[in-house]
C-alpha positions in Angstrom: 11.4 31.3 19.7 11.7 27.8 20.9 13.1 25.2 18.3 10.5 23.0 16.7 10.9 19.3 17.2 11.2 17.3 14.0 9.0 14.3 13.7 11.2 11.4 12.5 9.7 9.5 9.6 8.7 6.0 10.2 10.4 3.4 7.9 8.3 1.8 5.3 7.0 -1.6 6.4 7.0 -3.4 3.1 7.7 -6.7 4.8 4.2 -6.8 6.1 2.7 -7.4 2.6 4.8 -10.6 2.0 4.1 -14.0 3.3 6.5 -16.8 2.5 8.1 -15.0 -0.4 4.8 -14.1 -2.1 2.7 -10.9 -1.8 -0.6 -11.1 0.2 -2.1 -8.2 -1.7 -2.8 -8.2 -5.5 -0.7 -5.9 -7.8 -2.4 -3.1 -9.6 -3.1 -4.0 -13.3 -2.5 -0.3 -14.4 0.6 0.5 -12.5 2.4 -2.9 -12.9 4.9 -4.8 -10.8 5.8 -3.5 -7.4 2.6 -1.4 -6.8 0.1 -3.2 -4.6 -3.6 -2.6 -3.9 -5.1 -2.1 -0.5 -7.8 -4.6 0.4 -10.9 -3.4 2.1 -14.2 -5.3 2.9 -16.0 -4.3 -0.3 -13.1 -3.2 -2.7 -9.5 -3.2 -3.7 -7.8 0.2 -4.3 -4.5 1.2 -5.8 -2.9 4.0 -3.6 -0.8 5.3 -6.6 -3.3 5.8 -9.4 -6.7 5.3 -7.6 -7.8 2.2 -9.7 -10.7 0.4 -7.9 -12.2 -3.0 -8.1 -15.4 -3.7 -6.2 -16.1 -7.1 -4.8 -19.5 -8.8 -5.7 
């Protein structure tokens, strides 16, 4: 059998969420510091716990 190629993991790009020393995205109120929420058109969602806030 031929050897399988390993897919190298991409490094986390945490620098993308910061702008001038402050985070662009809000932090999750349930998870606390260091866990940011993804911002969509109609909602904000925490990727860790699933907490969702809908925009009005």
